PLY file of the C-alpha trace (Angstrom):
ply
format ascii 1.0
element vertex 302
property float x
property float y
property float z
element edge 301
property int vertex1
property int vertex2
end_header
100.52 78.08 127.55
103.27 76.55 125.36
105.68 79.51 125.45
105.41 79.73 129.23
106.43 76.07 129.54
109.55 76.78 127.44
110.91 79.21 130.03
112.39 76.40 132.12
114.76 75.68 129.24
115.95 79.29 129.35
116.72 78.72 133.05
118.69 75.63 132.03
120.70 77.77 129.61
121.37 80.35 132.33
122.60 77.65 134.71
124.87 76.19 132.01
126.29 79.65 131.21
127.11 80.34 134.86
128.80 76.96 135.22
130.90 77.39 132.07
131.90 80.95 133.00
133.33 79.65 136.27
135.06 76.69 134.64
136.48 78.56 131.65
137.51 81.52 133.79
139.37 79.09 136.02
141.04 77.49 132.97
142.17 80.91 131.74
143.48 81.86 135.21
145.46 78.62 135.39
146.99 78.79 131.90
147.11 82.47 130.95
145.95 81.45 127.46
144.29 84.18 125.41
142.41 81.39 123.63
140.98 80.32 126.98
140.16 83.96 127.70
138.27 84.23 124.41
136.31 81.12 125.31
135.42 82.54 128.73
134.30 85.85 127.19
131.92 84.04 124.87
130.35 82.34 127.89
129.44 85.80 129.23
127.65 86.34 125.93
125.88 83.02 126.48
124.69 84.23 129.88
123.42 87.55 128.51
121.69 85.75 125.66
120.07 83.24 128.01
118.78 86.03 130.27
117.38 87.87 127.25
115.79 84.61 126.08
114.07 84.22 129.45
112.74 87.77 129.30
111.44 87.44 125.74
109.89 84.02 126.32
108.07 85.56 129.30
106.82 88.38 127.07
105.87 85.99 124.24
103.84 83.93 126.71
101.54 86.88 127.43
98.04 86.44 125.94
96.68 88.64 123.16
95.24 91.96 124.29
93.55 95.02 122.79
96.85 96.45 121.55
98.34 93.11 120.44
95.51 91.17 118.86
97.92 88.64 117.32
99.69 87.97 120.61
103.30 88.69 121.56
105.07 85.85 119.73
107.38 88.15 117.76
109.15 89.06 120.99
111.29 85.96 120.42
112.96 87.62 117.44
114.26 90.41 119.66
116.02 87.78 121.77
117.76 86.11 118.82
118.74 89.51 117.37
120.13 90.61 120.73
122.16 87.42 121.01
123.50 87.89 117.49
124.57 91.43 118.38
126.30 90.24 121.54
128.15 87.59 119.55
129.58 90.27 117.27
130.73 92.30 120.28
132.37 89.21 121.77
134.14 88.55 118.46
135.60 92.07 118.47
136.81 91.63 122.06
138.41 88.30 121.26
140.15 89.70 118.18
141.54 92.62 120.20
142.93 90.32 122.90
144.40 87.95 120.28
146.19 90.72 118.35
147.65 92.07 121.58
148.95 88.60 122.50
150.42 88.15 118.99
152.42 91.32 119.55
153.41 90.31 123.07
153.66 86.48 123.31
153.58 84.90 126.77
154.24 81.31 127.86
151.34 79.16 129.08
151.15 77.60 132.51
149.36 74.61 134.09
148.18 73.54 130.65
147.11 70.01 131.62
144.60 70.94 134.30
143.46 73.98 132.30
142.59 71.76 129.34
140.71 69.33 131.59
138.62 72.15 133.05
137.85 73.51 129.59
136.77 70.07 128.36
134.35 69.79 131.30
132.82 73.16 130.41
132.44 72.08 126.77
130.60 68.92 127.77
128.10 71.02 129.74
127.51 73.26 126.70
127.17 70.31 124.33
124.53 68.58 126.44
122.62 71.81 127.00
122.69 72.74 123.30
121.31 69.34 122.28
118.41 69.71 124.71
117.62 73.28 123.61
117.87 72.41 119.90
115.48 69.49 120.22
112.91 71.50 122.16
113.32 74.59 119.96
112.74 72.65 116.73
109.86 70.66 118.17
107.98 73.76 119.34
109.31 76.20 116.69
110.94 78.51 119.23
113.56 80.63 117.46
114.72 81.84 120.88
115.71 78.37 122.04
117.12 77.46 118.62
119.28 80.59 118.61
120.53 79.80 122.10
121.27 76.22 121.06
123.17 77.32 117.94
125.20 79.72 120.02
126.07 77.06 122.59
126.99 74.61 119.83
129.25 77.26 118.29
130.78 77.65 121.73
131.51 73.92 121.77
133.35 74.12 118.44
135.12 77.26 119.66
136.28 75.42 122.76
137.43 72.48 120.66
139.59 74.82 118.59
140.98 76.54 121.66
141.75 73.23 123.36
143.53 72.01 120.22
145.49 75.26 119.98
146.59 75.23 123.61
147.54 71.58 123.28
149.68 72.36 120.22
151.38 75.25 122.02
152.11 72.90 124.91
153.54 70.26 122.55
155.48 72.52 120.16
156.29 75.65 122.14
154.93 77.83 119.29
153.33 80.61 121.32
151.82 82.30 118.25
149.39 79.39 117.78
147.34 80.45 120.83
146.36 83.96 119.59
146.15 82.76 115.98
143.47 80.23 116.91
141.71 82.89 119.00
141.45 85.02 115.84
139.94 82.07 113.96
137.46 81.69 116.82
136.49 85.34 116.42
135.84 84.88 112.70
133.78 81.77 113.34
131.43 83.42 115.83
131.04 86.48 113.58
129.38 84.13 111.08
127.05 82.78 113.75
126.11 86.26 114.93
125.42 87.47 111.39
123.22 84.43 110.69
121.16 85.07 113.83
120.69 88.73 112.90
119.54 87.77 109.40
117.05 85.22 110.69
115.68 87.65 113.27
115.21 90.34 110.64
113.39 87.86 108.39
110.97 87.02 111.20
110.28 90.66 111.98
109.60 91.20 108.27
106.90 88.47 108.28
108.85 85.81 106.41
106.67 83.01 105.06
106.59 79.51 106.51
109.34 77.02 105.52
108.99 75.42 102.09
108.16 71.98 103.50
105.18 73.39 105.41
103.98 75.28 102.32
104.10 71.99 100.39
102.11 70.27 103.16
99.41 72.96 102.93
99.29 72.71 99.13
98.91 68.92 99.37
95.83 69.42 101.55
94.37 71.97 99.16
94.97 69.66 96.20
92.77 67.08 97.90
89.93 69.59 98.10
90.52 70.76 94.53
89.69 67.22 93.44
86.35 67.75 95.18
85.61 70.81 93.01
86.92 73.64 95.18
89.53 76.24 94.24
91.89 78.41 96.30
93.96 81.53 95.95
95.62 84.29 98.00
97.44 81.81 100.24
99.58 83.87 102.62
101.67 82.65 105.53
103.91 84.20 108.13
105.87 83.02 111.15
105.67 84.91 114.47
107.87 83.09 116.94
106.31 79.71 117.70
102.99 80.76 116.14
102.19 80.51 112.42
99.51 82.58 110.70
97.87 81.27 107.51
95.19 82.96 105.43
93.61 81.80 102.17
90.54 82.37 100.03
88.27 79.37 99.42
86.23 79.37 96.21
83.19 77.10 96.39
79.89 76.75 94.47
77.77 79.86 94.89
74.64 77.72 95.34
75.94 76.34 98.61
74.26 77.53 101.79
76.20 79.49 104.39
76.16 76.40 106.59
77.67 74.22 103.87
80.40 76.76 103.20
81.12 77.17 106.88
81.35 73.43 107.50
83.69 72.99 104.55
85.99 75.84 105.63
86.11 74.39 109.17
87.31 71.06 107.77
89.96 72.79 105.65
91.22 74.82 108.61
91.34 71.72 110.84
93.33 69.79 108.22
95.84 72.62 107.87
96.24 72.91 111.65
96.92 69.19 111.72
99.74 69.65 109.20
101.10 72.87 110.74
100.85 72.73 114.54
100.34 76.01 116.44
98.94 77.67 113.33
96.13 80.21 113.31
94.18 79.65 110.06
91.75 82.17 108.56
89.66 81.42 105.46
87.60 83.74 103.29
84.75 82.22 101.27
84.02 83.28 97.69
81.71 81.94 94.93
83.43 80.03 92.15
81.20 81.51 89.43
81.80 85.20 90.23
84.82 86.67 88.35
85.09 89.37 91.05
86.31 86.62 93.35
89.64 86.67 91.50
90.14 90.41 91.95
91.71 90.08 95.38
94.50 87.59 94.75
97.18 90.17 95.51
97.77 91.91 98.82
96.40 95.16 97.38
93.03 94.44 95.77
92.56 95.57 92.18
89.88 98.24 91.79
89.53 98.45 88.07
0 1
1 2
2 3
3 4
4 5
5 6
6 7
7 8
8 9
9 10
10 11
11 12
12 13
13 14
14 15
15 16
16 17
17 18
18 19
19 20
20 21
21 22
22 23
23 24
24 25
25 26
26 27
27 28
28 29
29 30
30 31
31 32
32 33
33 34
34 35
35 36
36 37
37 38
38 39
39 40
40 41
41 42
42 43
43 44
44 45
45 46
46 47
47 48
48 49
49 50
50 51
51 52
52 53
53 54
54 55
55 56
56 57
57 58
58 59
59 60
60 61
61 62
62 63
63 64
64 65
65 66
66 67
67 68
68 69
69 70
70 71
71 72
72 73
73 74
74 75
75 76
76 77
77 78
78 79
79 80
80 81
81 82
82 83
83 84
84 85
85 86
86 87
87 88
88 89
89 90
90 91
91 92
92 93
93 94
94 95
95 96
96 97
97 98
98 99
99 100
100 101
101 102
102 103
103 104
104 105
105 106
106 107
107 108
108 109
109 110
110 111
111 112
112 113
113 114
114 115
115 116
116 117
117 118
118 119
119 120
120 121
121 122
122 123
123 124
124 125
125 126
126 127
127 128
128 129
129 130
130 131
131 132
132 133
133 134
134 135
135 136
136 137
137 138
138 139
139 140
140 141
141 142
142 143
143 144
144 145
145 146
146 147
147 148
148 149
149 150
150 151
151 152
152 153
153 154
154 155
155 156
156 157
157 158
158 159
159 160
160 161
161 162
162 163
163 164
164 165
165 166
166 167
167 168
168 169
169 170
170 171
171 172
172 173
173 174
174 175
175 176
176 177
177 178
178 179
179 180
180 181
181 182
182 183
183 184
184 185
185 186
186 187
187 188
188 189
189 190
190 191
191 192
192 193
193 194
194 195
195 196
196 197
197 198
198 199
199 200
200 201
201 202
202 203
203 204
204 205
205 206
206 207
207 208
208 209
209 210
210 211
211 212
212 213
213 214
214 215
215 216
216 217
217 218
218 219
219 220
220 221
221 222
222 223
223 224
224 225
225 226
226 227
227 228
228 229
229 230
230 231
231 232
232 233
233 234
234 235
235 236
236 237
237 238
238 239
239 240
240 241
241 242
242 243
243 244
244 245
245 246
246 247
247 248
248 249
249 250
250 251
251 252
252 253
253 254
254 255
255 256
256 257
257 258
258 259
259 260
260 261
261 262
262 263
263 264
264 265
265 266
266 267
267 268
268 269
269 270
270 271
271 272
272 273
273 274
274 275
275 276
276 277
277 278
278 279
279 280
280 281
281 282
282 283
283 284
284 285
285 286
286 287
287 288
288 289
289 290
290 291
291 292
292 293
293 294
294 295
295 296
296 297
297 298
298 299
299 300
300 301
């Protein structure tokens, strides 16, 4: 199953998080920089997020059962929400450490080797994020996309910290180190909030992206030119799986076989345009005005 095959990328993220924790922790130990400390703390968040991603991808890979007829794909949203929550906690921890260092400045040590170690950790995160982003977008896995966004944010965070420590080294202005750590905290708050918003949208059955809706409508327009009509098009995203329902209005004189064959072609065309979609059609006669009574989610009764 697709989701099961994505789990190896969660293991890649876990391995990258462990490596960067060791490297960034070493850089902080060498330099004493609170900026380096903030960077190391965010890597712990990366590890927790990657472990949650592995757990939720495992759950999402489970087949449909009697209690979950639509599968377990929405489990991925719990992973991205959890990671967003952890990012906010990390931001608070970083801000606390930065404010304390602003009040009690301390000189940095072994800056050169500390910066080199931090750069190595950032390269690991950059390469991992690019892999996860590509796979996540290709297979519509919000879990892997969220992990990739977080790692990419970590790369920019590290870049800021490295620049700040370098400036402190060059100028002797100790306040630059905690000041940049505060900016890092604000930056990752934005990332965490965005992940929480996207997770909530998925749990609330947000519709498919606009470009996929346009692709579906283009297919339906082709069939409209053949004399068919459509209404009650509804879509929702559940992790990597998309669900699409629509009502197909065709001539009432058609046989059941004709209607069935036509709906099968429509469903196949839509699945071609929207991979990993489950498409359900409902057939109605064009000539019957009652067919238009169920365009809304709650059918009109009078």
